[in-house]
Structures are given as C-alpha cells and as structure tokens.
N, C-alpha and C positions, 0 to 999 in steps of 0.2 A: 105191225106196220104203222108208220106215221100217217095220219089222215090229213085231208085237206083242211086248211084253216085252223090247224093246231097253233098253239102259241109258239113263239120262237124258242122259248125255254124247253118245251117238250120236244121240238124238232132237234134241238141241240143234244138232249139226253138220248134220244133214239139214235142219232148220228154216232155219238160216242160209244153207244152200246153195240152197234152193229157194223162199224166200219171194218173191223178185222175180218168179218165174214166175207166181205166183198173184195178184200185186198189180195186176191189170189193172182191177179195180173193187173197191169195198168189199165186195160180196157174196162174190165169189170169195176175197178175202183172209180173210173171216170163216169161210168153209168150210175154208180152210187152217188157221186157228187151231183150229177144232173138231177137225179131224183130229189135230193135234198134241196137244191137251189130252186127247183120248180115248186116245192112245198113252201119255201120261203116266199116266193113270188105270190102264191095264192093267199098265204097268210097276210102278206102286206096289203093286198087289196081289201081283204076282210077287215083288217085292223083299222085302215084309214076310214072306211065307211063313206067313200066319196062316189059310190055308184059304179056302174060298169064303165069300162073304157069308152070314150066318146067316138072312137073311130078305130079302124084296123091298125094294128101295130105289130112290132116285133121287139122282143127283149132278147138281146144277144149277149153272149159271153165271148171274150177274146183271150189273149195270152195263152198260158198253158191249158186253160179250160177250153178255149176255142179249138185248140189243137188236140184235145183229148189226151193230154200229157200231164195232168195234175198228179202230184204225189199225195201223201197222207194229209199234209197241210198246204193250203194254197191261199194266196191273197185274192182280192177282188179285181176283176177286169171285166167291165160290162157296160152296155149302153142301150138306148132305146131309139127306135125309128118309128114314127107314127105317120099315118097316111095324110091327114088333112091339116094344113098349117093354119092355126088361129091362136089368139092370145089365150083363149079358154083351154084349148088343147095343150098348149105349152105349159100352162099352169098345172093342169091335171097330171100330165106325165112327169113333170119335174118333181111334183109332190110325191108321186108314186115312186120315182127313182130314189128320192131321199129315204123313203121308208124301206125300200128294198135294200139299200146299202146298210141301213141300221140293222135290219133283220139278219142279213148275212153276217154282220159283225157279231151279233149276239150268238148266232149259231156256231161261229168258230172260224169265219173267213175274215182275216185282218183287212182293214181299209187299205186301198191302194195308195202308196205314197205319192204316186204321180197323178192321183185323182182321176184315173180312168174308170169312172163309175157313172151310173145313171143319175146320180145326184148332182153331177157337174153339167151345166147347160151345154158345154161343148160336146158332150156325149149323149145328149137327149134332145133330138131334133126331129122335125118333120122330114119327109123324103126330100122335099125341095131344099130344106135347110142343109141336109146332108150332102146333096149334090153341090151346093155352094161351098160347103166346108171342104169336101174332097178336092174340088177344083182349086181352091186356095192352097191346099197342102201340096198339090201337084205342081202348081205354078211357083209357089214360094220356095226358095232355095235353102232354107235352114235345115240343119240336121234334125231339129225337133219336128219339123213338118214331115220329113221322111220317116222318122220313128213312129209318128202317129199313123201314117199310111200303112206301115208294116203291122202295127197293132190291129188296125181295122181289117187288114187283109186276112188275118187269122180269125175273124169273127165267125161265129156259128150261132144260128137262131136257136134259142132254147124254149121260147114261148111266143106263140103268135105266128105271123105270116113270114115264113122263111124266104119267100120270093123277094121281100124287100132287101135283104142282105145280098141276094144274088143280083138284083137289079143294080145296086150300087157298085158291086164288084165288076159288073159288066161295063160300067162307066169308066172304072179304072183301066180295064183291059183295052177299051177303045182309045182312051187317051194315050196309053203306052204304045199302042200300035201306030198311032200317028206321030208320037213324040218318043222315039226309042231312047233319047237321051235320059229319060226318066230311069231307065234300067241302070244307066251309069251312076246316077245319083244314089240309087238303092245300093249298088255295089260299093261305092265309096263309103257308104255309111256302115256297112257290115263286114268289110274285108279286113278290118283291124282286129286281129285275134290275139288273145293273151298267150305269151310263150309258156308252155307247160312242160317242155322237155329240155333238160339242161345239156350242155356241150358233151358231157360224158354219158348221155343217154338216160340220166336219172329223171324221175318225176319231180318237178319243182313244187315243193310244198310251202305252206306258211310257216315261218320260223319262230314266231312267238305269238302270245295272246291266247284267246279262247279257242281258236282253231289251229293251234300249233300241230304240225305234222299232217295237216289236212290239205286237200286240193279242192278248189272251188269248182264243183262239177258244172254249175250253171254257166259260168263265163269261160272256163277252160275246155269244157267238153260239149255240153248241150247246145249252147248258142252257135258254135261253129257249124254244127250240122243243121240246126233249125234255120239259121239265116241263109246258108248257102242253098239249101233245098227250097226255101221260100222264094228266093230269087229266081231259080229255074221255074218254079210254079207260076210266078207272075209273068215271066217271059212266055210261058206256054198257055196262059189264061186258064189255069186250073181252079175249080171251085172247091175241091176237097181241102180240108183244113189240117188234118193230122200229118205230121212229117212222114210217118210210115206209109200212109195212103198216097201222099204226093210222090214218094219214091216209087211206089208200085206203078202208078200211072206213067211216070216218066220212063220207067223201064220198058213200058209198052210202046214207047215212041222209038222208031228205028234209029234216029239220029243220036241217041244217047248210048254211051258205051257201057260195058259191063262193070265199070268202076263203081257204079251205084249199088251193085249187089253187096259189096262189102260194107258200104255205108249203111244200108238197111239193117244188116246183121249187127253192126256196131252200135247203131242207135237203139236197137231193141235191147242190147246188152246194157246200155246206159240206163234205160228205163228200169231194167231189172235191178241194177245196182241201187238205184234210189229207193226202190220199193222194198228190197230185202236186206240191204246192208246199211244204208244211211239211217241213223237214228237221231231224233232231236225233239225238243219240246216246243220249238217255235218255227215259223216259216223260214227264217234265216238259217236255222240249223239244218234244214233238209237239203241245203245246197252244198254241204261240205262232207267229204268222205275222208276219214282218217286212213291214210295209206298203211299205217302200222296194223290195221285191223283186217287186212286182206292177205291171202296167201301168195306164194311166189307165182303160181299160175295166173291168178287173177291180176296180179301186179303187171305181169308181162302182157296180158290181154289189154289192160287199161292203157299201157304205153302205146300199144298198136292202135287203139281207139283214138287216142290223142293225136298221134301222127296222121291217121287217116282223116281226121277233121281238118288238119292243115292242108293235106293233099287235096281234099274235096274243095276247099276254098280256091286253091290254085286252078283246079279243073274248071270250076264255075267262072272264075275270072277270065280264063281263056275263051270260054263260050260267049260271055257277054261282050268282051272286047272285039271278038270277031263279028258279032252281030252289029255293033255300033261303029265299027271301023277303027278300032284301036283306042 
C-alpha cells in the first residue's frame, strides 16, 4: 500500500502496478483514483514544507472525477475553497495548488488544457471569492461562464470540508430558483449534440487519420447523457454528482417518467464500454471506440444508446421549456 507523504514517483509506480486490480468496475476504479489523488495531496503538503493549512479548506475535483466516471486515464480538473480570505492565505493555497497540479502530472494525470486546476487563481479562492465568482458567471452571459458553472456543479470534495462545496452549490440553486432563465442558458449551451447516426441508420465514424473507423464516445455518447441529466439535477437542486446517482434520485421524483430507466442502463453500458473495450496509451485515446472491434450485438446496442442520448436531450428540452415558459 502506498503510504502518506511518499514521493510522487513512488505513488506513480504503485498506481501503475495496482490499477488493474481495481478496474473491475467504474466505481472501484474511481475509488482507486480518489486514493491516489489523496496521497498526492498529502505528499504535496509534505514536499512544500510550508506548514499546516492556515484555515479550513476543501480541495475538490470536478469533471469526470467529480462525477465518479474516470476511466483508466484521466486529466486534471480540481480547485480549492478556503475559509478565511487574506493575502497570506491566498498565497499559501495557490502555492499548494501549483504543487498539487505538478504532483498529479508526475503521477500520471495530464494537465488540464483548460487550466481547471488549483494552480489557477480562478479555481483557488476563499469562500467569499467563490461566491463573487459564481455570481459573476451566473450574471455574465457568455458560453464560457456557463461552461465554468457546469464544471463547478460537478465538483466533489476530496480532501477537507465538504460543506464548503455544498454551501456554494446552494448559492447556485437559490439563484436559479429566483432566476429560472439561468436554466435556459444552461440548456442552450448543452443542447447541441454531435450527429452520430447516419440517414441509413449507420454509426458515423471518423473516416481518416489516427482514429479512422472510430466513434468519439466522449462527444457522441457520454456528454449527451451527462449534460442532459446535469440540467435536470440543477433544476431539482441535487447535490449528488455522478450521472447514475442523479438519475436514481430523479427517478424517485414522481413527475419524471420512466424514460430515465433506459437512460440509466445505457449510461452504465457506456461506462462498461470504456472500461473493458476502449484501449489507448493517452487520455485522448480513451475517448475513441473502434466500431470494427465490436460484435454485431454490441454495435446494435451502441446504436440504441446513441439514439437514446438524442431522445433524452429532446425530453429534457421539453421539461425546461415548460418550466421557463417556452
């Protein structure tokens, strides 16, 4: 077992030697990722030698990690919320954030191309700073602001005070309750989905290059489900982060139809595809499934999953339009 305060290199070696043992299902694999990232956090504090944190804080992860949906390889999406705003605290936690990002990179988590990392001042703030940031994103009408809100909504505390994330999400829910037009902005940002089924019912694959004969599972399959269910979760004020857990809670609400049952089964199947069929040596590789490598039965099932993702989007659009009046 990897121990607290080990070097990044030893954590990486232990991770590579043991990941297959935990990859029996997506949930177990994500528990493994949580374990590794917590060890990196502890090693980062030890390596910096800057003393104990000066106040309560939360280090959270977002993206697929926040939703407990990471595959074998995952990039970084994380941030820090600290309790007391001061120049000294900002300096401490930003320095810690930079070290965490570096440690995760060494251990095998690529840097986030969008800089959604604790090393970025935008994602390392006091609670008051975060409230100001979230309010700005909710008021500002750019697609980028909505994208940042979606990323934060998937946040899950990995180390520290989990109530800080809950407090900030409650702020989003209250704003959305008073300003339902925010839901429309969310919907407009996620309702554009990539066409993945051709006019003759065939799966549309990439025709040339490294990923020839592949379908991009992230944009054609995963995101249609993730985005649509997230939108319903925001509408309902849910704090759970995984797509499967969100569907389960939504199914318990009487005003949702049984349409979500098939969505839950199909999304679980997508997670299985990525875990047991998709192979790759890089983060980008894990998004692509070569359709030639699956049998007739799986291909038929994949077509239904893709069609269901589009249907789910239409279902959610109808719900949101009804709530905000068209």
